[in-house]
C-alpha positions in Angstrom: 65.7 30.9 63.4 67.2 34.4 63.6 64.5 37.1 63.8 66.2 40.2 62.7 69.2 41.6 60.8 71.4 41.8 63.9 70.9 38.1 64.6 71.9 37.3 61.0 75.0 39.4 61.3 75.9 37.7 64.6 75.3 34.3 63.2 77.3 35.2 60.1 80.3 36.2 62.3 80.1 32.9 64.1 80.1 31.0 60.8 83.1 33.1 59.5 85.2 32.2 62.6 84.3 28.6 62.2 85.4 28.7 58.5 88.7 30.3 59.5 89.2 27.6 62.1 88.4 24.9 59.5 90.8 26.4 57.0 93.6 26.2 59.6 92.8 22.6 60.2 92.7 22.0 56.5 96.2 23.4 56.1 97.4 21.0 58.8 95.6 18.2 57.1 97.1 19.0 53.7 100.6 18.4 55.2 99.7 14.9 55.9 100.2 12.1 53.4 96.5 11.2 53.6 95.3 14.7 52.7 97.9 15.0 49.9 96.8 11.7 48.3 93.2 12.8 48.5 93.9 16.0 46.6 96.3 14.3 44.2 93.8 11.7 43.2 90.6 13.9 43.1 92.0 17.2 41.7 90.5 18.2 38.3 93.8 19.7 37.5 96.8 17.8 36.1 99.3 16.8 38.8 102.5 14.9 38.3 105.7 14.3 40.3 108.9 13.7 38.5 112.5 13.2 39.5 114.7 16.2 39.0 117.7 13.9 38.5 116.3 11.5 35.9 113.3 13.5 34.6 111.1 10.3 34.9 107.6 10.5 36.3 107.1 9.0 39.8 103.4 9.8 40.3 100.7 11.1 38.0 97.0 11.7 38.9 94.0 10.5 36.9 93.5 14.0 35.5 97.0 13.8 33.9 96.2 10.3 32.4 92.8 11.5 31.1 94.3 14.6 29.3 97.3 12.8 28.0 95.4 9.7 27.0 98.0 7.2 28.4 97.7 4.5 31.0 99.6 4.7 34.3 101.9 1.9 33.2 102.8 3.8 30.0 103.8 6.9 31.9 105.3 5.9 35.3 109.1 5.4 35.0 109.3 7.4 31.7 110.2 11.0 31.0 108.1 13.4 28.9 110.6 13.1 26.1 110.3 9.3 26.1 106.5 9.4 25.6 106.9 12.3 23.1 104.8 14.6 25.1 106.3 17.9 24.0 105.0 19.5 20.7 107.3 22.5 20.7 111.1 21.9 21.1 111.7 25.6 22.1 109.2 25.3 24.9 110.8 22.2 26.2 114.2 23.8 26.1 112.9 26.8 28.1 111.3 24.4 30.6 114.5 22.5 30.9 116.6 25.7 31.5 114.3 26.7 34.3 114.7 23.3 36.0 118.5 23.5 35.7 118.4 27.0 37.2 116.3 25.7 40.1 113.6 28.3 39.3 109.9 27.6 39.8 107.6 28.1 36.8 104.1 29.8 37.1 101.3 29.5 34.5 103.5 28.6 31.6 101.4 27.8 28.5 102.8 24.8 26.7 101.7 22.7 23.7 101.5 19.0 24.4 100.7 16.1 22.1 98.1 13.6 23.4 98.5 9.9 22.7 95.8 10.3 20.0 98.2 12.8 18.3 95.8 15.7 19.1 97.3 18.9 20.5 96.5 20.2 24.0 97.3 23.6 25.5 98.2 23.3 29.2 98.9 26.1 31.7 101.7 24.6 33.7 103.1 25.6 37.1 106.2 23.9 38.6 107.8 23.9 42.0 110.4 21.9 43.8 109.5 19.4 46.6 111.1 16.6 48.5 109.1 13.4 47.9 110.0 10.0 49.2 113.5 11.2 50.1 114.1 12.5 46.6 114.4 16.0 45.1 111.4 16.2 42.8 109.3 18.5 40.6 105.7 19.1 41.5 103.9 19.8 38.2 100.4 21.2 38.3 98.6 22.0 35.0 95.2 22.9 33.7 93.9 22.0 30.2 93.0 25.4 28.6 92.6 24.0 25.1 88.9 24.8 24.9 89.4 28.2 26.5 92.1 29.1 23.9 89.9 27.9 21.1 87.1 30.0 22.4 89.4 33.0 22.6 90.5 32.5 19.0 87.0 32.1 17.9 86.1 35.4 19.7 89.0 37.2 18.1 88.0 35.9 14.7 84.4 36.9 15.3 85.5 40.4 16.4 87.6 40.7 13.3 84.7 39.7 11.1 82.5 42.2 12.9 85.1 45.0 12.3 85.2 44.2 8.6 81.4 44.1 8.4 81.2 47.5 10.0 84.0 49.1 8.1 82.7 48.0 4.7 79.0 48.3 5.4 76.9 50.0 2.6 75.5 52.3 5.3 77.3 55.0 7.2 77.7 53.9 10.9 78.4 56.6 13.5 78.8 56.4 17.3 78.1 59.7 19.2 78.9 60.1 22.9 78.8 63.4 24.8 77.6 65.1 21.5 80.9 64.2 19.7 81.7 61.5 17.2 83.7 58.6 18.7 83.5 56.1 15.9 82.6 56.0 12.2 83.2 53.6 9.3 84.5 54.2 5.7 81.1 54.9 4.3 80.9 58.0 6.6 84.0 59.5 5.0 82.4 58.9 1.5 79.2 60.7 2.5 80.7 63.7 4.4 83.8 64.2 2.2 86.0 64.9 5.2 89.1 62.9 6.1 89.1 60.6 9.2 91.2 63.1 11.1 88.7 65.9 10.4 85.7 63.7 11.6 86.9 62.0 14.8 86.0 63.9 18.1 84.1 66.5 16.0 80.7 67.6 17.3 78.1 65.8 15.2 76.1 69.0 15.0 79.0 70.5 12.9 77.8 68.5 9.9 74.0 69.0 10.2 72.2 71.6 8.2 71.2 74.6 10.4 67.5 74.1 9.6 67.6 70.5 10.8 69.9 71.0 13.8 67.1 71.4 16.4 65.2 68.3 15.1 68.3 66.0 15.4 69.4 67.5 18.7 65.9 67.1 20.4 65.4 63.5 19.2 68.9 62.5 20.3 68.4 64.1 23.8 65.0 62.4 24.1 66.6 59.1 23.4 69.3 59.6 26.0 66.6 60.6 28.5 64.8 57.3 28.1 62.0 58.6 25.8 61.0 56.8 22.7 61.3 59.2 19.7 61.0 57.8 16.1 63.9 55.6 15.3 63.9 56.5 11.6 63.8 60.0 10.3 65.3 62.2 7.6 67.5 65.3 7.8 70.1 67.2 5.8 73.9 67.5 6.2 76.4 69.8 4.6 79.5 68.1 3.1 83.0 69.4 3.1 82.4 70.6 -0.5 79.3 72.6 0.7 76.9 70.1 -1.0 73.6 69.4 0.8 72.7 65.8 1.2 69.6 64.1 2.6 70.2 61.2 5.0 67.8 58.7 6.5 68.9 57.8 10.0 68.1 54.8 12.3 69.4 55.2 15.8 69.8 52.9 18.8 71.2 53.4 22.3 74.4 51.5 23.2 77.0 51.3 25.9 80.3 52.7 24.6 83.3 52.1 27.0 81.0 52.1 30.0 79.0 55.3 29.1 75.7 55.7 27.2 76.0 56.6 23.5 74.0 56.4 20.3 74.8 54.3 17.3 73.3 55.6 14.1 73.0 54.1 10.7 72.8 56.6 7.8 71.7 56.0 4.2 72.2 58.7 1.6 68.7 59.2 0.1 69.4 62.5 -1.6 68.4 61.3 -5.1 65.3 59.6 -3.9 64.3 62.4 -1.5 64.6 65.0 -4.3 62.3 62.9 -6.5 59.9 62.5 -3.6 59.8 66.2 -3.0 59.3 66.9 -6.7 56.4 64.5 -6.8 54.5 66.4 -4.2 54.7 69.6 -6.1 52.1 70.9 -8.4 50.7 68.5 -11.0 52.2 70.6 -13.9 55.7 70.7 -12.5 55.4 67.0 -11.5 54.3 66.0 -15.0 57.1 68.0 -16.6 59.7 66.4 -14.4 58.2 63.0 -14.5 58.0 62.8 -18.2 61.3 64.6 -18.9 63.4 61.9 -17.2 65.0 59.7 -19.9 64.7 56.5 -17.9 61.4 54.7 -17.2 59.8 55.5 -13.9 56.9 53.5 -12.3 54.6 54.3 -9.4 52.6 51.5 -8.0 51.1 50.3 -4.7 52.4 47.5 -2.5 50.4 44.9 -0.7 51.7 42.5 1.9 51.9 39.6 -0.6 52.6 41.2 -4.0 53.3 44.3 -6.1 50.1 45.9 -7.1 49.3 47.2 -10.6 51.0 50.4 -11.9 49.3 53.7 -10.9 51.5 55.9 -13.2 54.3 55.5 -15.7 56.3 58.2 -17.4 56.8 58.8 -21.1 60.1 57.0 -21.2 58.4 53.8 -19.9 55.7 54.0 -22.6 58.4 54.4 -25.3 60.7 51.7 -23.8 58.1 49.0 -23.2 55.6 49.8 -26.0 52.5 49.5 -23.8 49.8 52.2 -23.6 48.9 53.8 -20.3 45.7 51.7 -20.1 47.7 48.5 -20.7 50.2 49.5 -18.0 47.2 50.0 -15.5 46.6 46.2 -15.8 50.2 45.2 -15.2 52.7 45.2 -12.3 56.4 45.3 -12.1 56.5 41.5 -11.9 54.7 41.3 -15.3 57.7 43.0 -16.9 60.3 40.8 -15.2 61.2 37.4 -16.5 63.2 36.4 -13.4 62.2 33.5 -11.2 59.6 33.5 -8.4 62.3 33.4 -5.7 63.9 36.7 -6.9 60.5 38.4 -7.1 59.8 37.3 -3.5 63.2 38.5 -2.3 62.6 41.9 -3.9 59.2 42.3 -2.3 60.6 41.2 1.1 63.4 43.7 0.9 61.1 46.7 0.1 58.7 45.7 2.9 61.5 45.3 5.5 63.8 48.2 4.5 61.6 50.6 2.5 63.8 50.4 -0.5 65.4 47.9 -2.9 68.1 48.0 -5.5 68.7 45.0 -7.9 69.4 43.9 -11.4 67.1 41.8 -13.5 65.8 41.2 -17.0 62.7 42.8 -18.5 60.8 42.3 -21.7 58.7 44.8 -23.7 55.4 44.3 -25.5 57.1 42.8 -28.5 59.0 40.2 -26.4 62.4 41.9 -26.6 64.5 41.2 -23.5 67.0 43.7 -22.0 68.9 44.0 -18.7 67.8 46.6 -16.2 68.7 48.0 -12.9 65.8 48.8 -10.6 65.8 51.3 -7.7 62.6 51.1 -5.7 61.7 53.0 -2.6 58.7 53.7 -0.5 57.5 57.3 -0.9 54.6 59.2 0.5 52.4 61.0 -2.0 49.3 62.9 -0.8 49.3 60.8 2.3 49.5 57.5 0.5 52.6 55.2 0.7 53.5 54.2 -2.7 56.5 52.5 -4.5 58.6 54.6 -6.8 60.7 52.5 -9.1 63.4 54.0 -11.3 64.4 51.7 -14.2 67.7 52.0 -16.0 68.5 50.0 -19.2 72.0 48.5 -18.5 72.1 46.3 -21.6 75.1 48.3 -23.0 76.9 47.9 -19.7 76.2 44.2 -19.7 77.5 44.0 -23.3 80.6 45.9 -22.2 81.1 43.5 -19.4 80.7 40.6 -21.8 83.1 42.2 -24.2 85.6 42.7 -21.4 85.4 39.0 -20.6 85.7 38.1 -24.3 88.7 40.5 -24.6 90.2 38.7 -21.6 89.7 35.4 -23.4 91.1 36.8 -26.6 94.1 38.1 -24.8 94.6 34.7 -23.3 94.3 33.1 -26.8 96.7 35.7 -28.3 99.1 35.2 -25.3 99.1 31.5 -25.8 99.1 31.4 -29.6 101.2 34.4 -30.7 104.5 33.6 -32.3 106.2 36.3 -30.0 107.7 34.7 -26.9 105.9 36.4 -23.9 106.3 35.7 -20.2 105.2 37.1 -16.8 107.5 37.3 -13.8 107.4 38.4 -10.2 109.1 41.7 -9.1 111.9 39.4 -7.9 112.3 38.1 -11.5 111.0 34.6 -10.9 108.9 33.3 -13.9 105.1 33.1 -13.2 103.8 32.2 -16.7 105.0 31.8 -20.3 103.4 31.1 -23.6 104.2 28.3 -26.0 106.4 30.5 -28.2 108.6 31.3 -25.1 108.8 27.5 -24.4 109.8 26.8 -28.0 112.5 29.5 -28.0 114.1 28.3 -24.8 113.5 24.5 -25.4 111.7 24.0 -22.0 108.2 23.0 -21.1 105.9 25.5 -19.3 106.2 23.6 -16.0 110.0 23.6 -16.3 110.1 27.4 -16.7 107.6 28.4 -14.0 109.6 29.2 -10.8 112.9 29.6 -12.6 114.8 32.8 -12.1 115.5 34.9 -15.2 119.2 34.6 -14.5 119.1 30.9 -15.4 118.2 31.8 -19.0 120.7 34.6 -19.3 124.2 34.3 -20.6 126.8 35.4 -18.0 128.1 38.2 -20.4 124.7 39.9 -20.3 123.8 39.5 -16.7 125.6 42.6 -15.3 123.8 45.0 -17.6 120.5 43.2 -16.9 121.0 43.8 -13.1 121.5 47.5 -13.6 118.2 47.9 -15.4 116.4 45.6 -13.0 117.6 47.7 -10.1 116.2 50.8 -11.7 113.0 49.0 -12.3 112.7 47.8 -8.7 113.6 51.3 -7.3 110.7 52.8 -9.3 113.1 55.0 -11.4 111.7 53.4 -14.6 108.6 51.3 -15.4 109.9 49.7 -18.6 113.2 49.0 -20.4 114.5 47.4 -23.6 117.7 45.5 -23.7 119.6 43.4 -26.2 121.2 40.5 -24.5 122.3 36.9 -24.9 120.2 34.0 -23.7 121.0 30.3 -23.1 118.5 27.6 -24.1 118.0 24.3 -22.4 120.4 22.6 -24.8 123.1 25.3 -24.3 122.4 27.1 -27.5 123.3 30.8 -27.3 120.7 33.2 -28.7 120.7 37.0 -29.2 117.4 38.6 -28.3 115.8 42.0 -27.6 114.1 41.9 -24.2 111.3 44.3 -23.6 110.1 44.4 -20.0 107.2 46.5 -18.5 105.9 46.9 -15.0 102.2 46.1 -14.7 100.4 48.2 -12.1 97.3 47.3 -10.1 94.4 49.8 -9.4 96.2 51.2 -6.3 99.1 52.2 -8.7 101.4 49.6 -7.1 103.5 47.3 -9.3 102.1 43.8 -9.4 104.3 41.9 -11.9 106.5 42.2 -14.9 105.3 41.5 -18.5 108.2 40.8 -20.9 108.6 39.6 -24.5 111.7 38.5 -26.3 112.5 38.9 -30.0 115.0 36.5 -31.4 117.5 38.5 -33.5 120.2 35.9 -33.7 119.8 35.5 -37.4 119.4 39.2 -37.9 122.6 40.0 -36.1 124.4 37.4 -38.3 123.0 39.0 -41.4 124.0 42.4 -40.2 127.5 41.2 -39.7 127.5 39.9 -43.3 126.0 43.2 -44.5 128.7 45.2 -42.6 131.3 43.2 -44.4 129.6 43.8 -47.8 129.3 47.5 -46.9 133.0 47.9 -46.4 133.5 46.6 -50.0 130.7 48.9 -51.2 132.2 52.0 -49.5 135.4 51.4 -51.5 133.4 51.1 -54.7 131.3 54.2 -53.9 134.5 56.2 -53.3 135.8 55.2 -56.7 132.5 56.0 -58.3 132.4 59.4 -56.5 135.8 60.3 -57.9 134.5 59.4 -61.4 131.4 61.5 -61.0 133.4 64.5 -59.7 135.6 64.3 -62.8 132.5 64.0 -65.0 130.9 67.0 -63.3 134.1 69.0 -64.0 133.9 68.0 -67.7 130.2 68.9 -67.7 130.8 72.4 -66.2 133.6 73.0 -68.7 131.2 71.9 -71.5 128.4 74.2 -70.3 130.8 77.1 -70.1 132.3 76.4 -73.6 128.8 76.0 -75.1 127.6 79.2 -73.5 130.8 81.1 -74.6 130.7 79.7 -78.2 127.0 80.5 -78.6 127.3 84.1 -77.5 129.6 85.0 -80.4 127.2 84.1 -83.3 124.3 85.6 -81.3 126.2 88.9 -81.1 126.8 88.7 -84.9 123.1 88.0 -85.6 122.0 90.9 -83.4 124.5 93.2 -84.9 123.8 92.4 -88.5 120.0 92.6 -87.8 120.5 96.2 -86.5 122.6 97.1 -89.6 119.8 95.7 -91.9 117.3 97.8 -90.1 119.3 100.9 -90.8 119.9 99.9 -94.5 116.3 98.7 -95.1 114.5 101.9 -94.1 111.6 101.0 -96.5 108.2 100.8 -94.8 107.8 97.1 -95.6 105.8 95.5 -92.8 106.9 91.9 -93.7 110.6 92.9 -93.5 110.1 94.6 -90.1 108.2 91.6 -88.9 110.9 89.1 -89.8 113.7 91.4 -88.4 111.7 91.6 -85.1 111.4 87.8 -85.0 115.2 87.4 -85.5 115.9 90.0 -82.7 113.4 88.4 -80.3 114.8 84.9 -80.9 118.4 86.0 -80.4 117.3 87.9 -77.2 115.5 84.8 -75.9 118.4 82.6 -76.7 120.7 85.0 -74.8 118.4 84.8 -71.8 118.4 81.0 -72.0 122.2 81.0 -72.0 122.3 83.3 -69.0 119.8 81.1 -67.2 121.8 78.0 -68.1 125.0 79.5 -66.7 123.1 80.6 -63.5 121.7 77.1 -63.2 125.2 75.6 -63.5 126.7 78.1 -60.9 123.9 77.3 -58.4 124.6 73.6 -58.7 128.3 73.9 -57.8 128.1 76.7 -55.3 128.3 76.0 -51.5 125.5 76.9 -49.1 125.9 79.8 -46.7 123.5 78.6 -44.0 122.1 81.0 -41.5 118.8 81.4 -39.6 116.3 82.7 -42.2 112.8 84.1 -41.3 110.8 83.1 -44.4 108.0 85.6 -43.5 110.6 88.4 -44.0 111.9 86.8 -47.2 108.4 86.6 -48.7 107.5 90.1 -47.6 110.7 91.5 -49.3 109.9 89.7 -52.6 106.3 90.9 -52.6 107.5 94.6 -52.1 109.8 94.2 -55.1 107.1 92.7 -57.3 104.4 95.2 -56.4 106.6 97.9 -58.1 106.3 95.9 -61.4 102.5 95.1 -61.2 101.3 98.6 -61.9 97.5 99.0 -61.4 96.6 95.3 -61.2 94.1 94.2 -58.5 96.1 91.8 -56.4 95.2 90.4 -53.0 98.2 89.1 -51.1 97.6 86.8 -48.0 100.9 86.2 -46.2 100.5 83.9 -43.1 103.2 83.4 -40.4 106.0 81.3 -41.9 108.8 79.4 -40.0 112.4 80.3 -39.4 114.8 77.8 -41.0 118.5 77.3 -41.6 119.0 78.2 -45.2 121.0 80.3 -47.7 119.3 83.7 -47.7 120.1 84.7 -51.3 118.9 81.3 -52.6 115.6 81.6 -50.6 115.1 85.0 -52.2 115.5 83.4 -55.7 113.1 80.6 -54.8 110.2 82.9 -53.7 110.9 85.4 -56.5 110.4 82.6 -59.0 107.3 81.2 -57.3 105.6 84.5 -56.7 106.5 85.8 -60.2 105.0 82.7 -61.7 101.8 83.2 -59.6 101.5 86.8 -60.8 102.2 85.8 -64.4 99.8 82.9 -64.7 97.0 84.8 -62.9 97.4 88.0 -64.9 94.2 87.3 -66.9 92.1 87.3 -63.7 90.2 90.5 -62.8 91.4 90.1 -59.2 94.6 88.1 -58.5 94.5 86.0 -55.3 97.9 84.8 -54.0 98.1 83.0 -50.6 101.3 82.0 -48.8 101.2 80.0 -45.6 101.9 76.8 -43.6 100.2 73.4 -44.2 98.2 72.5 -41.2 99.7 69.7 -39.0 102.8 69.5 -41.2 106.0 70.9 -39.7 108.0 73.2 -42.0 105.8 72.6 -45.0 104.9 75.8 -46.9 102.4 76.4 -49.8 102.1 79.1 -52.4 98.8 79.2 -54.2 97.2 81.4 -56.9 93.9 81.6 -58.8 95.5 81.6 -62.2 95.1 79.4 -65.3 96.8 76.3 -63.6 98.1 73.4 -65.6 97.2 69.9 -66.8 98.6 67.4 -64.3 99.1 65.0 -67.2 102.3 66.9 -68.1 103.4 67.2 -64.4 106.7 65.4 -65.1 107.9 68.3 -67.4 107.1 71.0 -64.7 110.5 71.1 -63.1 112.6 70.3 -66.1 115.1 72.7 -67.8 113.5 74.6 -70.8 110.3 72.6 -70.5 107.1 74.8 -70.6 103.5 73.9 -70.2 102.2 77.1 -71.9 103.1 78.6 -75.3 105.0 81.9 -75.7 101.8 83.4 -77.2 100.0 82.7 -73.9 102.8 83.6 -71.4 106.5 84.5 -72.0 109.3 82.7 -70.2 112.5 80.6 -70.6 111.2 77.5 -68.9 114.1 77.3 -66.4 112.6 79.2 -63.3 111.0 76.1 -61.6 114.1 74.0 -62.4 116.1 76.7 -60.5 113.6 76.4 -57.5 113.8 72.6 -57.5 117.6 72.6 -57.7 117.8 75.0 -54.7 115.2 73.1 -52.6 117.0 69.8 -53.3 120.3 71.4 -52.4 118.8 72.3 -48.9 117.7 68.6 -48.5 114.0 69.5 -49.0 111.1 68.6 -51.3 109.0 70.5 -53.8 105.7 69.4 -55.5 102.6 71.0 -57.0 98.9 70.4 -57.5 96.6 72.0 -60.0 93.4 71.8 -62.1 93.4 73.5 -65.4 91.7 76.8 -65.1 91.5 76.6 -61.3 94.9 77.9 -60.2 97.9 76.1 -58.9 99.5 75.4 -55.5 103.2 74.7 -54.9 104.5 73.0 -51.8 107.9 73.4 -50.2 109.0 71.0 -47.4 112.3 71.8 -45.6 
């Protein structure tokens, strides 16, 4: 036995030389047929010898037969093609090309099919040898099926791990050499920075200055092998300068061959603030505790159950209907109507993690049930660890969710049962779904239509225009279009329809599919054609009627002129003879004077009526001189004229901003002179006259003129705009009764409308809409 290290080294050198000598002898032995047969038969790897010329197997070892599942008789004398060994034709062709090129193959991964029809993945190496006086292939392979399956499983496991980390509810950060080397999506949500702004940034950059020493010391202690607390709280400052409280759990890891820390962060800002407020003075605590609108519970926690409530806030008393004393005899589980399993799970989660968030159903003292969301966390108050539970009534949210589901069901019912043909198609215009009305219109079943391209239902004459719009849709230039086109039904019937297509977008604002509906207007278009034909005949009749009306208008104008001319002569005679009688009858007879005054007044009024009638006739046949007219200026001009005639009357004018329109300026002056004169006249008995001119709210180009005068009875509204029709007697107010007829004629001539509203004794308002 060797006694020291030197003896061991010497002995080891002797053994090494012996091994080298054995290796040389082995190489000599392998060249012999006996050694070759030994290796061939006992090798765990697949070995086969095949003829280059015929491709048929000459020798195969037991490992080959075991992997392939064939017997020696089934393989010897046959080629790999004959026993259907190759799974992949491309791999076989590559293998064959190498053989033809007399090139060896090394570690080529090929898929072979066993006799049992199972697949095997073999790493194959091929070289050329001379065997039994024939040019042959020496094929050596290793079954790596299990290895590949393990690799695939490892890759799948790695992928699942990456997904788990990326979408974890907690922030996960790896820090190495004081800088961030890895983080997940939740980290971006908490910090508010982009991924580019976080990576390779010192972790200290995000920590609140007052907590920087604490975090740095504990991190350094951990790297130095000490055992600082794994869980502690600190503050960070987000990109938007908001301070957040985080709870961190940290472990040491190896990151690419170097030590690093992996930390798990939970945003506890809301719970931390509540915890801090709870440890303040009793008065402030009570004010906050009872001012929160949602129920809050504080209770102890044992290892096996939730203990009874220590405190509840005012919202809890109001929500559940129990008194404070009644709450002292209850626990959170007494309010919950969920099963024992859920209660146990909630308890376990709080014990293990220090917090819990879940939804359940509670009931109040009267037995009313409602959905709630509970956020429970372990807090320390005056040295005691307690459970703080915030309860939020989510009944309305649950109802909204239920309504959403019901609306989806309603939509589906409407979709299926509406008489309007509706369908959904891919962005490539292949039909995904159709309703029964769509099937009925095109005479197909739903199964027959699904998968069809829209082109199959479109008449060739309409397809080119359809393609243009669909191209715009696909390019994102439009998100909807409407097109009248021709369709072809299953029976070959040609329909005319209006197609309305809309892109439906997903939450990421990407188009998902096309929703379209078709309105069959075949019969409508036929009816329109018939109407068009009738219209042509109607136009001829209208032209004839128009000529007749023009001739009648000319006769009417001639008649008005003749009547006016013929009436003026006797009026002049009456007025003249009345004046002569006044000179002759100089006697102071009051009755004669009264009668003569009546005659003169009547003849004057009749003269005014004739003038108004002629003016009314001229306005009707005159053409409009349209220009841009600022109605504010028009009204102000009329008001200045009228103020000269009003003397010492107390009048308050309110003139708001009026629009500028295209109109005849002179006619607009006549319109507002009549309206404002009427307003002054019919409010003359008021101590203070109020006249307001302005725009009607939310009505374009609609103007009002209102006064606080005597108004009129709406029962006689139909007479208001008629010629020589008056709603007040001459004894009350003078006038010819044609002013408002003038106004209506001018407004109608401009294509507008006029109407009025009033209550007797409460003034009147006139409306003009251009």
